[in-house]
C-alpha positions as CSV (number, residue, x, y, z in Angstrom):
1,M,38.4,33.3,-43.0
2,D,35.6,36.5,-43.9
3,I,32.4,35.2,-43.4
4,T,30.7,38.7,-43.0
5,T,27.6,38.6,-45.4
6,K,26.9,41.8,-47.4
7,T,23.3,43.2,-47.7
8,P,22.8,43.7,-51.3
9,P,22.1,47.2,-52.2
10,L,18.5,48.2,-52.2
11,P,17.1,48.9,-56.1
12,P,16.8,52.8,-56.6
13,Q,13.6,54.0,-55.6
14,P,11.8,56.8,-58.0
15,T,11.5,60.4,-57.7
16,V,8.8,62.3,-56.8
17,A,8.7,63.9,-60.3
18,E,9.0,60.7,-61.5
19,Q,5.9,59.5,-59.5
20,K,3.9,62.3,-60.7
21,R,5.2,61.6,-64.1
22,T,3.5,57.7,-63.5
23,V,0.7,58.5,-62.3
24,R,-0.4,60.9,-65.2
25,G,1.2,59.1,-67.6
26,A,-1.5,56.0,-66.1
27,T,0.2,52.9,-68.5
28,R,-2.2,50.3,-67.0
29,P,-5.4,50.0,-68.3
30,G,-7.3,50.1,-65.3
31,D,-5.5,53.0,-64.3
32,R,-6.5,54.8,-67.5
33,V,-9.9,53.8,-67.1
34,F,-10.2,55.4,-63.7
35,L,-8.2,58.1,-64.1
36,G,-10.5,59.2,-67.0
37,L,-13.6,58.5,-65.3
38,A,-12.2,60.7,-61.9
39,R,-11.3,63.3,-64.6
40,G,-14.3,63.4,-66.6
41,S,-16.2,63.6,-63.1
42,G,-14.4,66.6,-62.5
43,I,-14.9,68.6,-65.8
44,F,-18.7,67.6,-65.4
45,L,-19.0,69.2,-62.2
46,L,-17.4,72.2,-63.4
47,V,-19.3,72.7,-66.5
48,I,-22.5,71.6,-64.5
49,M,-21.7,75.0,-62.1
50,A,-20.9,76.8,-65.2
51,A,-24.5,76.1,-66.7
52,I,-26.2,76.8,-63.6
53,A,-24.2,80.2,-63.3
54,V,-24.9,81.2,-66.6
55,F,-28.5,80.3,-66.3
56,L,-28.5,82.7,-63.3
57,T,-27.5,85.5,-65.4
58,W,-29.4,85.3,-68.1
59,R,-32.7,85.8,-66.1
60,A,-31.3,87.8,-63.7
61,A,-30.1,90.5,-66.6
62,V,-33.5,89.8,-68.3
63,A,-35.4,90.6,-65.0
64,I,-32.7,93.7,-63.5
65,S,-32.7,95.4,-67.2
66,K,-37.0,95.3,-66.7
67,N,-36.8,96.8,-63.1
68,E,-37.7,100.5,-62.3
69,G,-36.2,100.2,-58.7
70,N,-32.3,99.8,-57.5
71,F,-32.4,96.0,-57.4
72,L,-30.1,96.5,-53.7
73,T,-31.2,99.4,-52.0
74,T,-34.7,99.0,-52.7
75,F,-37.6,98.3,-50.6
76,E,-40.4,96.5,-52.6
77,W,-41.2,93.6,-54.1
78,N,-44.0,94.2,-56.7
79,T,-43.4,92.0,-59.7
80,G,-46.9,91.7,-61.0
81,G,-47.6,95.6,-61.6
82,T,-47.3,97.7,-64.9
83,E,-44.1,99.4,-63.3
84,P,-42.5,96.0,-61.2
85,V,-40.4,97.7,-59.0
86,F,-38.9,94.7,-56.9
87,G,-35.0,94.9,-54.5
88,I,-33.2,92.5,-52.1
89,A,-32.3,95.1,-49.3
90,V,-34.7,93.4,-46.5
91,L,-33.9,89.7,-48.1
92,A,-30.4,90.7,-48.2
93,Y,-30.5,91.9,-44.0
94,G,-32.4,88.9,-43.0
95,T,-30.2,86.2,-44.8
96,V,-26.9,87.5,-43.0
97,V,-29.0,88.7,-39.8
98,S,-31.0,85.2,-39.1
99,S,-27.5,83.2,-40.1
100,V,-25.2,85.0,-37.8
101,I,-27.5,84.5,-35.3
102,A,-27.7,80.7,-35.7
103,M,-23.6,80.7,-35.7
104,V,-23.8,82.7,-33.2
105,I,-25.1,80.5,-30.9
106,A,-24.5,77.3,-32.8
107,V,-20.5,77.3,-32.9
108,P,-19.8,78.0,-29.4
109,I,-22.2,74.4,-28.4
110,A,-21.5,72.4,-31.1
111,V,-17.6,72.9,-30.1
112,A,-18.0,72.2,-27.0
113,I,-20.1,69.0,-27.4
114,A,-18.0,67.4,-29.6
115,L,-14.8,68.6,-26.8
116,F,-17.4,66.5,-24.4
117,L,-17.5,63.1,-27.0
118,T,-14.0,63.3,-27.5
119,H,-12.4,64.2,-24.2
120,Y,-14.8,63.9,-21.4
121,A,-17.6,61.7,-22.1
122,P,-16.7,57.7,-21.1
123,R,-16.8,55.4,-24.6
124,R,-20.5,53.9,-23.2
125,L,-21.8,57.5,-23.5
126,S,-20.1,59.3,-26.3
127,G,-21.4,56.5,-28.7
128,P,-25.2,56.9,-28.1
129,I,-25.0,61.0,-28.0
130,A,-22.6,61.0,-31.5
131,Y,-25.5,58.5,-33.0
132,V,-27.9,60.9,-31.8
133,I,-26.5,63.8,-33.8
134,D,-26.0,62.0,-36.6
135,L,-30.1,61.3,-36.9
136,L,-30.5,64.8,-35.9
137,A,-28.8,66.1,-39.0
138,A,-31.0,64.1,-41.7
139,V,-34.4,65.6,-40.0
140,P,-35.9,67.1,-43.0
141,S,-35.7,71.0,-42.9
142,I,-40.1,70.8,-43.0
143,V,-40.2,68.9,-40.2
144,Y,-37.7,71.0,-38.2
145,G,-39.8,74.1,-39.8
146,L,-43.6,72.5,-38.1
147,W,-41.7,72.2,-34.8
148,G,-40.8,75.4,-34.8
149,A,-43.8,76.9,-35.7
150,L,-45.9,74.7,-33.5
151,I,-43.5,74.3,-30.6
152,L,-40.8,76.8,-30.5
153,V,-42.9,79.8,-31.0
154,P,-45.5,79.7,-28.7
155,H,-42.6,79.3,-26.1
156,M,-40.7,81.9,-27.1
157,N,-43.3,84.3,-25.4
158,G,-40.8,83.8,-21.9
159,L,-37.9,84.9,-23.7
160,F,-38.9,87.7,-25.7
161,G,-40.1,89.3,-22.0
162,W,-37.7,89.2,-20.3
163,L,-35.1,90.2,-22.9
164,N,-37.1,93.8,-23.8
165,D,-37.5,93.9,-19.5
166,Y,-33.5,93.7,-19.2
167,F,-32.5,94.9,-22.3
168,R,-34.6,96.9,-24.2
169,W,-32.5,99.8,-24.1
170,T,-30.3,98.4,-26.6
171,G,-32.8,98.7,-29.0
172,I,-32.6,95.2,-30.6
173,F,-34.2,93.8,-28.1
174,S,-37.5,95.5,-27.9
175,W,-40.8,94.0,-28.2
176,E,-44.1,95.5,-29.1
177,E,-46.1,92.1,-27.5
178,G,-46.3,90.5,-31.4
179,P,-46.1,87.3,-32.1
180,A,-42.6,85.1,-31.5
181,R,-42.4,84.9,-35.7
182,S,-39.1,87.0,-35.5
183,M,-35.2,86.8,-36.9
184,L,-34.4,85.9,-33.6
185,T,-36.6,83.0,-33.7
186,V,-36.1,82.4,-36.9
187,G,-31.8,82.6,-35.9
188,I,-32.7,79.7,-33.2
189,L,-34.4,77.5,-35.4
190,L,-31.6,77.4,-38.0
191,A,-29.3,77.2,-34.8
192,I,-30.4,73.7,-34.1
193,M,-30.4,72.8,-37.4
194,I,-26.8,73.2,-37.8
195,L,-25.2,72.2,-34.1
196,P,-25.7,68.6,-35.9
197,I,-23.5,69.8,-38.5
198,I,-21.1,71.6,-37.2
199,T,-20.5,68.9,-34.0
200,N,-19.9,65.9,-36.4
201,V,-17.0,68.0,-38.5
202,S,-16.1,69.3,-35.7
203,R,-15.8,65.9,-33.2
204,E,-13.6,64.2,-36.1
205,V,-11.0,66.7,-36.4
206,F,-10.3,66.8,-32.1
207,R,-10.3,62.8,-32.5
208,Q,-7.1,63.3,-35.0
209,V,-5.6,65.3,-33.0
210,P,-2.0,63.7,-32.3
211,R,-2.0,61.4,-29.2
212,M,1.7,62.2,-28.6
213,N,0.8,65.9,-28.8
214,E,-1.8,65.3,-25.5
215,E,0.1,62.9,-23.7
216,A,3.2,65.3,-23.9
217,A,1.4,67.5,-22.4
218,L,0.6,65.3,-19.8
219,A,4.0,64.6,-18.5
220,L,4.0,68.4,-18.2
221,G,2.4,68.6,-15.8
222,A,-0.8,69.8,-17.5
223,T,-4.5,69.5,-16.7
224,R,-7.4,68.0,-19.0
225,W,-8.4,71.4,-19.8
226,E,-4.8,72.7,-20.1
227,V,-4.3,70.0,-22.7
228,I,-7.5,70.6,-24.8
229,R,-6.9,74.4,-25.1
230,M,-2.4,74.2,-25.6
231,S,-3.1,71.3,-28.2
232,V,-6.5,69.8,-29.0
233,L,-7.6,73.6,-30.0
234,P,-4.5,75.4,-32.0
235,F,-4.4,71.8,-34.0
236,G,-8.4,71.6,-34.8
237,R,-8.6,75.3,-35.4
238,S,-9.1,75.2,-39.4
239,G,-11.6,72.3,-38.8
240,V,-13.7,74.0,-36.5
241,I,-14.1,77.2,-39.0
242,S,-14.5,75.3,-41.8
243,A,-17.3,73.2,-40.3
244,S,-18.6,76.5,-39.2
245,M,-18.5,77.6,-42.9
246,L,-20.4,74.2,-44.2
247,G,-23.3,75.3,-40.9
248,L,-23.4,78.7,-42.6
249,G,-24.0,77.7,-45.8
250,R,-26.7,75.5,-44.7
251,A,-28.3,78.5,-42.2
252,L,-27.9,80.8,-45.8
253,G,-29.6,78.7,-48.3
254,E,-32.3,77.5,-45.2
255,T,-36.2,77.5,-47.2
256,M,-38.9,75.4,-45.7
257,A,-37.7,76.2,-42.1
258,V,-37.7,79.6,-42.2
259,A,-40.5,79.8,-44.7
260,T,-42.7,77.6,-41.9
261,V,-41.5,80.5,-38.6
262,L,-41.1,83.9,-40.1
263,S,-43.9,86.1,-41.1
264,P,-42.7,88.2,-44.2
265,D,-42.6,91.5,-44.7
266,F,-40.4,94.1,-46.3
267,L,-39.6,96.0,-44.0
268,I,-36.1,96.2,-41.9
269,H,-36.2,96.3,-38.2
270,G,-34.8,97.6,-35.9
271,S,-35.7,95.1,-33.1
272,L,-34.8,91.0,-33.7
273,L,-38.5,90.4,-31.9
274,N,-40.8,92.0,-33.9
275,A,-42.0,90.2,-36.5
276,G,-41.2,90.2,-39.9
277,G,-38.5,90.2,-42.3
278,G,-37.5,87.7,-45.3
279,T,-34.8,86.3,-47.1
280,F,-33.6,85.2,-50.2
281,A,-34.2,81.5,-49.8
282,Q,-38.4,82.1,-48.4
283,N,-38.8,84.6,-50.4
284,I,-38.4,82.1,-53.7
285,A,-40.4,79.3,-51.6
286,S,-44.1,81.7,-50.9
287,K,-43.4,83.4,-54.1
288,F,-42.8,81.5,-56.6
289,G,-45.6,79.1,-57.3
290,E,-48.3,82.5,-57.9
291,A,-45.6,85.0,-60.1
292,D,-45.4,85.3,-63.4
293,E,-42.6,84.8,-65.9
294,F,-41.2,87.9,-65.5
295,G,-41.9,87.4,-61.7
296,R,-39.8,83.6,-62.2
297,D,-37.2,85.9,-63.7
298,A,-37.2,88.8,-60.4
299,L,-36.7,85.7,-58.1
300,I,-33.6,84.2,-60.2
301,A,-32.1,87.5,-59.8
302,S,-32.6,87.6,-55.8
303,G,-31.3,83.6,-56.2
304,L,-28.3,84.9,-58.1
305,V,-27.3,86.8,-55.3
306,L,-27.4,83.7,-52.9
307,F,-25.6,81.8,-55.4
308,V,-22.9,84.0,-55.2
309,I,-23.0,84.6,-51.0
310,T,-23.2,80.6,-51.4
311,L,-19.7,80.3,-53.3
312,L,-18.0,83.1,-51.4
313,V,-18.4,80.7,-48.1
314,N,-17.1,77.5,-49.6
315,G,-14.9,78.9,-51.8
316,A,-13.1,80.8,-47.8
317,A,-14.5,77.0,-46.7
318,R,-11.8,75.6,-48.9
319,M,-8.5,78.2,-48.6
320,I,-8.8,78.0,-44.9
321,I,-8.9,73.7,-45.0
322,A,-5.4,74.9,-47.7
323,R,-3.8,77.0,-45.5
324,R,-3.0,74.0,-42.7
325,K,-3.5,70.8,-44.0
326,E,-2.4,68.8,-40.5
327,Y,-5.9,68.3,-38.7
328,S,-7.0,66.1,-41.6
329,G,-4.6,63.3,-40.0
330,A,-1.6,62.9,-42.4
331,N,0.6,63.3,-39.6
332,A,-0.7,62.2,-37.3
């Protein structure tokens, strides 16, 4: 007598196309409401971005049409004269240079801190350090600016003198014994400000490295550094780059801290140690209060350039994320 029990067949599973149609159709009332809210939020955000772009473009076009100089190459900002002349050459140079200095300093330190917290530090030590880093990310910009003006600037003379003694021959590290309100000081301050952002994102990326990858490398006799070099860093490369671009976005648009520390002028200095220079955000913050209607339009025109640069940076970050999604933890 055959008493073998037969397993009942499983019900047919919906295909991927059917699942997508179900989600798009949202047959349940709650699903339809949630879908409408989510879709409306996305459309509303696009509308806001488009409105900002249209406003900036319109006001910038009015100012540029009356500009007697070249908007891209003029080394002057005089919007109150009978023949207004203004340009963004110095502002673009200062914004890019200070942001590059900040990235060169902050990214290696942030990656090293993230690796230490995730693979070297004991749990009782990594928790408090991570908490302090999170607090640094919440400090207002003006506090960083006041600290930079009162503490950082007076203590930069020793570093500037050392760079001038040993690297004056490069030209970019020559110093004329002036105040340390220069692009290098601004870059160091920006590096301190973006360090928590890059560290936090990189730390979360390194935590999502598949444990099996690390254990396999250890089983093959790899040292801890070899595990990091062969398993952790390749896996988190895209995440680190994206975190760096997020930090770069803040460095490009930082206002009050730069305005508090920098001694502005409209000259491009070959040395990073000599006082002077300017950035888009600093120039807008310092001149907006005293500008007339045309002067505000000119400042909005410079803000449009900064807006475009920020969009390009964020777009590049999204492209990097789209290229490699494995660091998100979906495959862990």
